Phi, psi and omega in degrees: 000139181259336179287130186293146174267359176253148179307123187222146172259121177263122175259113190248125175285102188303307182293326178301311184289320180296314182290339177289346180247352185306309187284333179295322185259353180049050180230172181286159178301321180296317180293317179294321178301310181299315179299316180296315181295321176296315178302311182295320177297318177299314181296324182292342178266351179288140183301333178289334188239359187293340180283349180267158172246143182235115178250116180257119182248121178259141173294147172094188183273167182305141171216151184292117178228014183097196184300141179275347175236123181220104183060233178269019184252129174242129183248134177218172181235145186286343181055246185281343180263180172263157176300323179301315181295317179298315180298315180302310182293315182295317179298317178299314180297311181297317180297315179293336178275002178084011179274148177275121184226141175227129178264137179249109182200154174261358182284107185295325179297314178297317178302315180298316178301315182292320179297323177296331178275356181087017181262131178286153179226158174224141170290153184304314182296319179297320178299307181297314182294335180295330175291317182295321182285344179274005177099007182266000000 
C-alpha cells in the first residue's frame, strides 16, 4: 500500500494527475477533473484515509471547478507561479516544520528536487492505484 497509515499531507499536482487519465477515459479534462476530485473527497472521508490532508494544486488562474474544500481535500490554483513551484515551496516548508508530506507528481525534475530536500514522492498512477488496491 502506498497511502500512508500515518497522518500525511499529500501535495498533488492537479493537471498532472488529471492528464495522466485523460486518454484512458476519452473524456474532457473538466470531466476527468470533476471525477477525480469527487473520488478524492470520498476517499478523504473514509476512516482509513481521514487522518490525511490532500492539497490539489492546479496550474494557472482560478476557474470554476466546484467547491474548493471537499472533505479533507483543499483545491487551489497556482496563479502567477507554476504548480511545481508551489509544491516545491510548500513541501519544503511542511518538511522543515516536521510535518509528514508526500508529493504526487509525474514530473521527474520536481521529484528529484523534492527527494534532495528529503520529501517523499509518488507517481500519479501509484497514488491513485493505492486506493484501489486497498479494497476501495
